[in-house]
C-alpha positions in Angstrom: 55.7 -3.8 -15.2 54.4 -7.3 -14.2 53.0 -5.8 -11.0 51.2 -3.0 -12.9 49.5 -5.5 -15.1 48.1 -7.4 -12.1 47.0 -4.2 -10.5 45.2 -3.2 -13.7 43.6 -6.7 -14.0 42.5 -6.5 -10.4 41.0 -3.0 -10.8 39.1 -4.0 -13.9 37.8 -7.1 -12.1 36.6 -5.1 -9.2 34.9 -2.6 -11.5 33.2 -5.4 -13.3 32.1 -7.1 -10.0 30.8 -3.7 -8.7 28.7 -3.1 -11.8 27.3 -6.6 -11.7 26.4 -6.2 -8.0 24.8 -2.8 -8.6 22.9 -4.2 -11.6 21.5 -7.1 -9.5 20.1 -4.7 -6.9 18.6 -2.2 -9.3 15.0 -2.9 -10.0 12.8 -1.3 -12.6 10.3 1.1 -10.8 6.9 -0.4 -10.5 4.1 1.0 -12.6 1.2 3.0 -11.2 -1.0 0.0 -12.3 1.0 -2.4 -10.2 1.2 -0.1 -7.1 -2.5 0.7 -7.1 -3.6 -2.9 -7.5 -3.5 -3.3 -3.7 -6.2 -0.7 -3.3 -8.4 -2.0 -6.1 -8.3 -5.4 -4.4 -9.0 -3.8 -1.1 -12.1 -1.8 -2.5 -13.4 -5.0 -4.1 -13.1 -6.8 -0.8 -14.9 -4.2 1.2 -17.7 -3.8 -1.4 -18.1 -7.6 -1.2 -18.2 -7.4 2.6 -15.1 -9.6 2.9 -12.9 -8.4 5.8 -10.5 -11.3 5.4 -9.8 -10.4 1.8 -9.4 -6.8 2.8 -6.9 -7.8 5.5 -5.0 -9.9 2.9 -4.0 -6.6 1.2 -1.7 -5.9 4.3 1.5 -7.4 5.5 1.5 -9.4 8.8 3.0 -6.5 10.7 1.1 -3.6 9.0 -0.3 -0.7 10.8 -3.3 1.5 9.7 -3.9 4.9 11.1 -7.6 5.7 10.9 -8.9 9.2 11.4 -9.7 10.1 15.0 -8.9 6.6 16.2 -5.9 4.7 17.7 -3.5 3.0 15.4 -4.4 -0.6 14.5 -1.4 -3.0 14.1 -1.1 -6.5 12.8 -3.1 -8.2 10.1 -5.5 -9.9 12.5 -6.4 -6.7 14.2 -6.7 -4.9 10.8 -9.2 -7.6 9.8 -11.2 -7.0 13.0 -11.2 -3.3 12.2 -12.6 -3.8 8.7 -15.1 -6.3 10.1 -16.4 -3.4 12.3 -16.6 -1.0 9.4 -18.6 -3.6 7.4 -20.9 -4.2 10.4 -21.3 -0.5 10.8 -22.8 -0.4 7.3 -19.9 0.6 5.0 -20.7 0.2 1.3 -19.9 1.8 -2.1 -16.2 2.2 -1.4 -14.2 3.8 -4.2 -10.6 5.0 -4.6 -8.8 7.1 -7.2 -5.1 7.1 -7.5 -3.4 10.5 -7.7 0.3 9.4 -7.8 2.5 6.5 -7.1 6.2 5.8 -6.9 8.7 3.0 -5.9 12.3 2.3 -5.2 13.2 -1.3 -5.1 10.7 -3.3 -3.0 9.2 -0.2 -1.4 6.5 2.0 -2.9 3.6 4.3 -2.2 0.3 5.3 -3.5 -1.5 8.6 -2.8 -5.1 9.0 -3.7 -8.7 10.0 -2.9 -11.5 7.8 -1.5 -15.2 7.8 -0.9 -17.1 5.5 1.4 -20.8 5.4 2.2 -22.4 4.2 5.4 -26.0 3.5 6.2 -27.1 3.9 9.8 -29.9 1.9 11.5 -32.5 4.3 10.2 -31.4 3.9 6.6 -29.8 7.3 6.4 -26.7 7.3 4.1 -23.6 9.4 4.8 -20.8 9.5 2.3 -17.3 10.4 3.4 -14.7 11.6 1.0 -11.0 12.1 1.8 -7.4 11.3 0.9 -5.0 8.5 1.7 -1.5 7.3 1.5 -0.4 3.7 1.5 3.3 2.7 2.0 3.7 -0.6 0.1 6.2 -3.4 0.1 6.6 -6.0 -2.7 6.4 -9.5 -1.4 8.5 -12.5 -2.6 5.5 -13.3 -4.9 5.8 -9.9 -6.5 2.5 -8.7 -5.1 2.4 -5.2 -3.4 0.9 -5.1 0.1 0.4 -2.2 2.5 2.8 -1.9 5.4 1.4 1.4 6.6 -1.8 3.2 5.6 -3.3 6.5 6.7 -6.3 8.3 5.6 -8.4 11.3 6.7 -11.7 12.7 5.6 -12.4 16.0 4.1 -14.7 18.2 6.1 -18.2 16.9 5.8 -20.9 19.3 4.6 -23.3 20.7 7.2 -26.6 18.9 7.4 
């Protein structure tokens, strides 16, 4: 009987420990507002022609997958990529979130974008498309992109 009491005590203790451990690892899902903040910050940076601020929306080891181009890896290279886009005349960048989701410190955002460019003759072309960002929550609670991919919709004939 004494042995049974210890077994029951041990089993209850293990159940309590297990529920505490599970509770510590369970995080409330992030809101759409929290997850889409990264892209709002990114759009503001591009529209302000600030490639460094745009790059700060990515983790150090992030990768972006631009349409019809090679992948760009690492925050420093991503900054150079966006410097090139700004130099090429990118302006009037906008995003619209379609859906978001998260599980723990990983999340995603799917949305639509538009971006205009002006060539050397002053002609404006506006591209529209869709994107997905895979996000990671940093120690500071801020969500940053770890992988981003986008592609354009078919441009109208000119």
